[in-house]
N, C-alpha and C positions, 0 to 999 in steps of 0.2 A: 863411821859414826852413824847412829840410827836415832830417829826422833819420834816421839809421841807429840803430835801437834795439838794446838788449841782446838782445831776442828774435831779431832778424835776425842779429846776430852769432853767437848760439848755433846758428842754423840752418845755419851755414857753417863746420863744424869743421875742414875741410881748409885753410882760409885762415889764414895765420900773421901776416901783417903788416897794419897799418892801410892801407898803400898798396894792397896786393892786394885787400883787402876793398872799399875805395872803388872801385877799378878794376872790380871785378865787379858791385857793387850800384848804384853811382851815379857812373859815369865822368864825368858832366857836372860833378861837384864839382871835378875836376882841370883842367878846361879854362880857367876863369878868363877874364881879359880881355886877355891879352897881345897877341892879334891886333888889338885895338882901341887899346890905350894904348901898346904897345911896352915896357911895364915888366913886373915880376914878375907872373905870372899869378894867384897866390893867396897868401894868408898862411895860416900854420898856427899854431895856438895849442893848447897842452896845459895843461889845468887852469887856464885864464886866465893862464898865464905869458907870458913874452916871446915875440915872434914867432920862429918857426922856419922852416927851409927845407922845401920840398916833399919833398926827398929824405929828410928825417928821418922821414917817414911809414913808410919801409921798415924802420926799426929799432924801431918801436913794436909790441910784441907784442899782437895783437888780443885775446888771451885776457885781457888786463888792462884792456881798454877797456869802459867802461860804455855810452857812446854817442858818436856823431859827429854834429855839427851843421854845417850849411852856412848861412852868412849872405851875403846879397847885399852889395855895397858900402854901400848905404844902411843896411841892418840892422846891418852891422858898425860903422858910424859911431856909431849909437845905442848899441849894446851895449858896445863897447870904448872909446868916447870918443876915437877917433882919426880923423883925416881921411884916409880911404883911398879909392882908386879901384878897389880889387880886392876880390873875395870873400874870406871867411875860412872855413877849415875848423877848427872848434873841437872838440877831443877831451877828453872827460871820462873820467878813469881810474877804475877800481874802487877803492873804499876798503877798506883792511884792516880786518877785524873782530876 
């Protein structure tokens, strides 16, 4: 598992979307396994919710993100209890105080 931390997010104030942040800091998160399996390249989950599309990352305001974790397919199977052949990008949003 690999993580983009709150500190890394804060160090990039000009980036507004989760997609742009990931593209800049960890572009390998977005590559997935499509070239191997021919299926969707990655799964996206926000606050452990249902699966979302990769394009949804463009609408997530990175200023509201606490951290972004990348799980390999094997790690995702353990973490989310689903049988998946693709990596998962899991976003944890900041909590209101």
